[in-house]
N, C-alpha and C positions, 0 to 999 in steps of 0.2 A: 643139662638143655631145658628140661619139662619145666623143673624150681627155678631157669630164667625165662622161662614167655613167658608162668603164670607171675611172676614177680613182673613182669615188663609188661602182663594187661595186669596186672594189681596199681602200679603207679602210673597211670592211662589211665584206667581209671577216676581212681583220685585227684589226679589234676585234673581232666574232666565237672568232674561233681565240684571242685574249690570252686574248677575257675564258673561252671554253673552260677553259684551262691556269689561272687563279685558280681558289682555295681558295675554294665556299659553306660557306657556315656553317650545320650543318644547323639543323631545324627542332627544339627541342624535344620530346623523346619525351614522350607524357600519365604524366601519372602514373598504376599500375596502383588502380585503384578499392579502399578497407577498410571494411568494416562495420564497424570498430575503435573504441573509443570513446565518450565518454559525450553526452548528445542530450539534449534534453528540447523540447515541443513539446506542441498542442495534437491536444483530438479533439471528434466529434460521434455521433450516433446513432442507434436508435432502442432499445427494450428491453419486455420480455413477460415474463408470467412466470404464474407458479400460488399462489394463495392460497389453504392453511387454515384455518378456526376450526370450535371447538369447546366450547362451554358446556352442562358436565353439567345446568346447575341449568335450564335452559330445557327440557328439553332441545332445544338449536340447533345445529347445523353447518353450511354455507357454504360454496361456495371461490367465488372469482372470480377473473378473466383483470384481471390490472391492466398495460395498456400506452401508450406514450410518450413522448417525447421525452429525450435527456437529454444535455451536454455539458461538456466539465473539461477537462486537462489532466495527461500524464504526464513525466515522469522516468527514461530508464537508464542503460546499459549493457554495453554488446558486448565480448566477443574472441573470435579464433582460438582453435579446442582444435587446430584439424585442415589439411588447407588449404580445403576447403568451407563448413566443420560454425566454427557461430558459437554456443558462451554465453554469455546477457546473463538481466541482469535486469530488470524495470519497474514502477516503483508510477507507480501511477495514483487520480486522484478528479475524481468528474462527479458536475454535480447536474440533480436530472429535475425528472419529473416524468411520474411512471408510476404509474399509478393504477388504478379499477375500481369500480367499489358493484352492486348487486345484494338483492336476497328474500334471507334465511336458509330456512330447511329444520326444519320447519318454517313458513311467514310471520309466522312472529308477529313478525322482529323486521329492520331494514334492514343492510346490510356494507357497510363502504366498507374500500381498506387503500391509501394511496398512503409510493410511496419515495421521498425527494428531496434525497435523498444516500451516494454508493456510495462505493467504492471497492477496488481490490485492491492486493499488495503480490505479484507473482508470480519466475517464476524462462520462457527464455523457451531451447526449444533450436535452431536452424534450419540448414540449409543453404544455400549461396547458389550462385548462376547467374550469377557472377560484380556484376555491379546489383538484383539478384533476388534477396531472400529470402523463403525456406518455411520457417515456424515452428509450433512447436507449445510447448501453452507452461501453466502450471497453478501455484496458490497457495493461497493467505486468500488472502478476499471478508468485503467487509461493509456495510452497510448499514441505514443512518438512517429506521424505518418509524411510520408515522403509521395508525393502523386503530381503527373501531369496530363495537358493534355497537349502534345506536338502535331501543331498543324505545317503538313508538310512545306506550302506552297509558299509559305512565309517566310519560313526555315523558322522557324521557333515554337516556345511553350507561350500558346495563348493564356493558360489555366494552368500553375504549376506550387500547388501550397505548398509549403512545409509546415506544418505543424501539429503540439498534438487535438489528441481528442478525449474526452471523460464524458462517464456516462456510469451504470453499472454491469453487475454479473452477476448468477445465480448457477448458483450448480450443485458437484459430488460427492462423495471419491469411496474408499475404503480403508484402512491404515492397519500395515498388520502388525504389531511386534513379536521380532523375533527372539531378541534379549532383550533385559533395563535399560537397558541405553539406547538400544534402535534399533527403527522403525522405518518401511519400506511401504509407499499408498499410492494410489492411485486416481486420478483425478480430471474430473471434465469441467471443464467453465465455460459455460456463455457469454458474451460479454457486447451488449448495444453501446455502441462507444458514440453515441448523437451525429452533429453535421456541424458542419462548417460552412460558414459562410460571408464571400468577398461578393463587395459593390465597385464598379467603377461606372461611373456616365449613366448610373441608375440601371447598368443588370449587375444581374444576380445569380453570381455561378455560387455552386451547395453542393457540398460532394457525405456522403452516407457510408457508415463503419458497423460494420457486426463483424465478430468473433468467433470461432468454436479453438479450445483446446483441450489436445489430452495429452497428462501428465505425467510418471514418471518420478514420483521420493523418494529421500533418502534423508530420517533425518534423524539428530544427534538428542538427544537429551539432557537435560543439569539437573543439579543436584543429587540427592538421595531417593532413591524410587520410594513410594510409601504406599501404605496400603487400600488399597478401594476400599472406596464406606457402605457397607453394610447396611445400610440405608441414612438415610438427611444426618449427615454431619450436625456433633455438636463438639466444638472447638472451642481449647481450652484458656481463655483470655492472654495473650503472652503479660509477660510482669514485666518486661522492660517493653519502651514503645522500639518499632520497627517499619521501616516505611514498604515492607512487605506487600504485592495485593493489586488489586481489580480497582482502577478507580475512576469516575462517572465527575463530567462539573464543564461549570458554566465561563464564557470572559466578558470586557468590554478594551473598548482601546481605542488608538491612535495610529492613524497608518500614512503613511510618507508616501511619494517616489519623483522616480522620471521617468516620462516619454517622447519616445521619436517617436517618430516616421518618415524615410527619406518616400521621396512622390518623384518617382522619372517619366512618365508619363506625363507630371505640371510645370515639370523642374522648379522641384517647392520639400520643405521639409518643418518641419511642424515640430517643438518642446515647448511640452506642459508638465508643470510639476502637480498628478494628482494627489487630492489632502480626505481627509475624512476621516467620520468615526463609523467605526464597524461590532460584531457585538457574535457571541458565538456557542460551541462547545467544543467539548475535548474527550479524549478518555484509552484509557492507557494504563501503562501495570509494570510496576521497581518492579527489581530483583535486589535486592540487598546481598549479594555475593560474597561483602569482606565486610569486617565490623564498621567501616565506613566508607565502603563500596555501592555502590547503587549504582548498577544499570535496566533500563526503563524504554519503552517504546510506545508512543505518542497519538492521535493521528487528531489533528482539526481541524473545521469548518468554520467561514466567518461569511455574515452576514449584511452590506452594508452601504455607502458610496463614498467610493474613494477618488473624486472628479478632478475636472480643470479645462478651461474652457479658454481658448487664446486666439490666433491666428497663428496661420500661415507666410515663412519667408523664399522671395520676395514678395510671392502674391498675395493677396491678404484674405485669404481662403481662412471662411471662418472656422473653427473647427473644437470637436469633444471627446472628451475620453472619459469612458468612468469604467473603473472595477468595482462589480458588484454581491463575487463571489469566487474565495481565497480560501484557499487552506493546504493544509502539509501530515508527511509520516514522518515524522523523525527517528533518529536516538534519541536519549538523552542518555551521560554521561555523568554525575553526581557525588559530590562531596559531602560525607550527612554527621554534621554533629550533632545530637539528641538528635530534636526537633527541629530543627536548621537542616538545610540542604539547599546547598552552593553546586549545579550542574550545568554542563555545555551540551550544543542539543544541533543534530543537522539532519539534514536529508530531503524528500521533495519538496517542491513544493507545487502547485498551480492555482490558478489567476483565470473568471472568467473577466474580458477584457473587449467591450463598445466600444468602435470609435468612428468618427463623423465629422466628412469635410464641409464642406457647402450644401449640406441636402444631398447628403450622398454622389456627390464628384465622383468621393471614395469615400470605403466603412468594412470597419472590420466587423464579426461576431465571433469571435470565436473564444478559444480557450492556450493560455497561455504557460509551460511547462517548467521548469528548470529546478536548480537548487537552492537551499537556506543552513545557513549556521546563526547559533544566538549563543543566547546563557540568560540565565533569572535565577530568582532564588522562591524558595519556598520555605511555610516556616506552620508545621504544625498546629493547628489552635487544641484538639484532642484525640478522643485514639480515632478519629472517625475524618474528619475534616480538616483542613489544610487549603490556605491562602498562599498565593504567589504573585511577582510580579516580573514581569519575559519581554526582550527585547528579541525582537528574529529581520536579519535581515536578508531578502531575495532577490536572487538575482531568475528572472526565467530567458535571458538568453534574446536571439537577433532570430525572427523568424524572416519567413521572405517570399514574396512571391509575383508575379510574372505577369504580363500586360500585351501581348502582345509585338512587344522588343528582345534580341538578341542577348537582354543581358538585364539582372535582376532591376527588376521598374518599379516594387513595391519595400519596401518591409518597416518595421515597428524594433524596436526593442524598450522593455523596460524592466526600471528594477523597482522592490520597497523597498520599506523601511515600517514596521512595528516592534508597537508596543502596547500589551495588556496587560490587566487586572486581570486576575482571576480564582476561584473556588472554587473545590477537589474534593467530592465527597470520596473518598476510598467503604469500599462493600465485599463481602462473601455473599456468594450467588443463596449460598446454602440456607444461611443464618438471616437472608431476605426472605429465601420462600419460608422458611417458618414462623416468622414475625419477627427474628431480632433484631 
């Protein structure tokens, strides 16, 4: 037995010594976490705001405190501009029920307001502590608002716009990545959504709106996680052309459309054909996720004078319509043939409309919101520059208002076509900071 025990001990010690001499395969090191890349996600939250209305006809004024829940989705892209600094862009859309009602001052009317659709297009600048990102953000905001000034003794809405507001937003948040692909965020935004003005017989009614929102979101990032840069990154130039990356550019073009107004106060209709030149800028990001397929997000803003004048019917009031600002927030899906990219595009569209009939018999100063669809062709001149031609059709829907009657007294409908040529510059933020 003693020999067996000694023999067993010898075998064990010999095996242990032999095993100690054998090379062990080291466990693979975890890849450093990176915030860079394209992402999509959803959110839910709560909103509250300040709504002000002024109607000199009463005169009636009022202030409400709309509040309620909201939810929606976001899409964006992040990139490093230094070791810990992350710059990105994000677009979000939310649906909700942010509303309030109450008496006006004096109490001859009841007021109500409801925001049921809103969105933003923003830049984000953040500082990353490994998997934690603290960021500031700001950009453009829009909201669809339904409001009313109800007068009980005439059983009617004296002022009831159903329209869009467009303005600016600022805020900040914190995001934490609990997985290489998944992250959660908490975000606050303040939005000033400007004003809406409608004039009938020289009486200008106006509403103003600001909103605060707090949202909790969940994001999913695409692509292989890449290590965060230890310094300003120096990237090797790709051997083959790729559409991947951020870009900024300018465009010029021509627009034409159809504008229609129904005026039941004076029993007339107006049909105009606004047209004219415009110019502006665009910015976006492309992701070439397959050998030939490219997905991207683009926002653009244009300024010009797309207008027309004429007369109403049957009463020949003189009328003028003018669109002096408009823009879009769109997705792009394209097929790349080396340096040529054919793409379809669609998303949200907005326009600033000014309409006047016979020296403020009826006039509007408002934003219109709707959808847009189109397509284009883009050609890469070299590794940085590309040129494009694009067509878009935009339908801004039908907007209505009331003026002391029990049916919709005033309403407008606007559609637009645009053709534009543009020039884009593809850039890497880190390279720009290094002067490359």
